N, C-alpha and C positions, 0 to 999 in steps of 0.2 A: 502494500499499500504505500502514498505518497506523502512525505513530510508535512506538518501544518507550518503555515508562512506566518512568523511572529512579527513582521515587521509592523505590522497594523497596530500590535500593541503599544508601541511607543507613544501615542496620544491617549492612553487609558491608563497607565501604570503610574502611580505615585509612590514616592518613597526611595531611597539611597540607602547602599550598604558597600563598605567595604570590604567585605567578606565575597566576592562576585562567585555567582552560580550562573545563571544564563545571561551573558553580557551581549546585549543586541547589538551593540555599537560593532563590537567584535565579529559575530554573526554575518551581519550586514555586509562588512569589509570582507571578510573571507569569501560570501556569496555572490560579490560582485563580479560580473563578466565585462565590465568595460564600454557596457554599452546600455543606451535606454531603450527599454522594453517598448515595443507596441503594445498599446492595450486594447482588447477584443472586448466590447461588452455583448455581443449578440452572436449566437452561435449555435447550431443545430447538427446533429448528426447526418452526414450524408446519407442519399438512397441508397440502399442496398439493392436495387435493381441496377444499378451503374457497376456493381462490380463486375470486371470484362470474366470471361469464360475464357482462361487460360492458366497456366501454371500461378502466376501473379495472384489471380482471383481466387482460385484453389486453394492456395496459401492462407490468403485473407478470410476466407471463409471458415479454413480449420482452425485458425486463431481465434475467431468469434467462439466455435465449437468449445475449445480447450478454455476460454473464458469463462464461458455460460454453464456448460457441465465437464468440469475440470473432474471431477470425480469419477466419471463415465471413460476417460482417457488415460488419466493419469493418477488416479486414487489411488487409494490402500486395497480395495477390494477388487481390482481390474484382474483379468486371468494371468497376465503374462507379469509376474514376479518382475523383472525387469523394467516394467513400466510404473511401477508403483513408487512415483516421485511425491505425490501427496501424502503426508502423512494422516491428515483427516479426510473425513465427505465432505468438505466446504467446497463451493467452487468460488472461483474470483470473483464472480459477480455478486456472491454473499455480502462484500463489502462496495464492491465496484457494481454498483446496481445498474440492471439494464443491458449487461456487457458493456459496461464501462462507458455509458453514455448520458447516465442522470447529472446534472449539473448538480452541484455541494454533495456528490456521492462518492468523492474521489476518482471522478473519470480519465478518460485518456486523452481527450482532444489536445491539451498542451503537453502531453509527456514526451513524445518525441522530440519536439524542438524546444527542450529544456535540459537533454543529456547532450553532452556529459556535462556533470555539475558539482560543485562542491559538497559533500557529503558530511555533517558532524558526527553521524553514528560511527563513520569510519575514518575520520579525518584524512579524505581522501578525495581525488576526483572520481566520481564513480559513474560507471556507465549503464545505459538503460538495460541490459543482461544483469548486471549485478543488482541492479533495484528490483527486478522480477524476481531473482533468486533470491532476495532479500525476503520477499513476502512467502517464497516457497518453503523457506528455512522456520519462518515465523509464525506468520498468519495461518499457511496451511501444516505446519507441523512436521513439514516432508524436508526432503534433500535436493540439493541445485538440480537444475537441468543442465546438460550440455550446452554449453553458450552457441556452440556452433550446428545444434542438433535440430531435426525436424519441428521439434516442440517450441523451443524458443525462437526459431525463426518464425514461426508462424506467428506467435503471440506479439513479436514485433513488429511483423509485416503489417497484422489488424491495426496495432497503434499508427502506424505510418498511415494507413488509410483511411481510420478516423481524423488526424490531424490534417487532412489537404486543405490547402489555402490559410493555415496559421501559420503567420512568421516566426522563423526561429528566436526564440528567449521571450515569446511574447507572453504577457499576462491576461489570462481569458477569465472573463467573470464565469463564475460559477466551477473554474478549476479547483480553486484554493478550497479549503475548507472553511465554512464559518465559525464562528467562535461564541461560545456562552460568554456571558459578561464578565470581562475581567478584572472590573472593579470587584464584582462578588468573590470570584474564587481569589482576589488578593485580600479580601478580609475577612472571608471565612473558609472553614475546612468543608470538603465534602461529608456528607452523613449517610453512612450506609444505613441507618435505620430509617431513616425518611426515605431512602431509596428503596429500602423492602416495600414501604408502602406503594411507590409508584410502581415497580415491578409486579406485584399482584392486581395492581389496578389495570395498568396498561400492555404489559408483556407477557404473564405468564400463560394466559390464553393461547398463544401460539408457541412461546420458547418453554413452557413447560412450569409446574410449580418447582421444580428440582433443575432447572437450567438445562433440561436434556433433549429439547427440541422437539421435531417430528421428522422422522427418518421413514422415507419411502422405502417398500416392501421390494425385496430382491436386492440382490449384489450390483454395487457400484452404480445406484441409482439417488444418492445424495439425500439432501434434507429437503423437506418441503420449509421447513423453520428449523435455522440451525442451533444446534446446541451450544451456549453461553459458557458453560465449563464442562470439567469432566475432562475424561481421556480422547473425547473425538471431538476438541474445541483448539481455538487457537493456544500458542503457549506463551509463557510468560516474556518472551522476547517480541511479541507482535507489539504494533503500534496501539492496537486496540486494548491492550492491557492496562495501558497508562491512564489515568483518569482524566486527565484534561482532553486529550488526544480521543479519547473514547467520548466524552460528554460531545464536544465538538461535533462528531460524526452523528451521536443519537438524536440531537435535538433539530437536526434538518431532516432526519431520513426514517425518524421511528415515531409511533408504530406505523405498520404497513400502511400506506399510502399517503404518509405524510411527506413534505417536503420543505426547502427553506422559505418558501413563500407561503404555507399554508402549514404551521407548526400545529403539533397537538400539545407537546411538552414545552412547560416553562423552561427557561436555562437553568434555575434552580432545580428542576425535578431532573433533567438532563445530567445534572452534575452529580446529585447524588444517587441516581440509579446507577450511573457508571462508576461510582464507588461501591456500591451493592454489589455488582455483578463481578465488578474486580477483586474483591475483598479478599482478605488471606485466607478465609476458611472455605473458599470456593476451589474444590481440587482442579488441577488443570496439567498439562504436559510442562516441563520445567524446560526452557533454554540454556544449553550449558554456555559457561565463559560469557555472562553478561556483565562481569565487572570490566572486560574489553571494549565494551559499547561506549560509545563517547569519551575517548580516553582524555580529551583535554575539558577540565571541568567548566571554562569559560563559556563553552558553547554546548554546554551539555544540558540536554532537555530538563526543565525543571521538575516534571512529574515522572523522572525515572527513581524508582526506590532501590536502585543498587549504586553505592559509592564506588569510586572514592568523589565525596564532594569539596566544594573550596568555600564549604559555609559552616556555620555551627548549627545548622537546622537537624533535626531527626531524619530518620529514616521514614516513619510514618508522615512526617510534614511534607516531605518531598512525593510522599504516595499521595496523599489526600489534601493537601493544603493547610493552611491558608499559604497564598504564595509571596506573599511579601516578603521584599530580602531574599528570594530566591529568584525572581525574574528583576533583573537590573534594565532598566529603560536606556536606551542610547538618548544622548545629549543632543 
């Protein structure tokens, strides 16, 4: 999945600290590509009837199928053990809804033109293939696809087709994550107890009382509604395991049918239910070596619950907030 842009926090955040955690000025400087990006305010997915009937078109169509029904082609229940790359029965479209075309749901319209890019998780200039494999190893709790293999080539080709007409480096409205109220998250911690009430009212009818989801019958058929915790869910290295990242996605996409302009949950409800879903009492697969993520504490995401930190704030505060003193605004 794509990292949340934190540049827009600058105007909202207050307070300073000499103990830096996420230093936005440093992050902005490292992310700078040396040119002013074009801003695209309106975008819609291209017409699939224009996909050509040739090898390129076949590759685009296979890429979309992999995104929409990942479990069917490379999931843990497929017949060929060599093709079991995903470790859970999710689809990429579980988070990148509508096959990566739904605005505000981590869509792919601007993905191709924004790679290579600086990646603070790895302190590296990352490729699009590395980004896809980040999702494979974390959100999909699986293993990396061969970078020159048929499946990776298809996914990247599908992203390329979706990006037609989008300039290199463009900022596209709806491609970024929306954000729950940053003044709120600076001033109070997320409340898993309040989040449990939100979950029971708005989420349990689809995802189950115990977060088990609704799995379709048969092998390699995925979920009707995905498991939110347990052994067949995303692991602790996934972006969705982080409370702020999860809340930003939830507020614009859940419950089913919601979007950023037709929200059902308030910012506070999304913040609290994200804490409930990702609380430490919820079992899920563990990603190894998470202490290697975000090696420079100056640009470490604020809601990482794995140190080392450059602050005197606790692991619990990094996980649940409040984030005042953990997020440092650019001047």
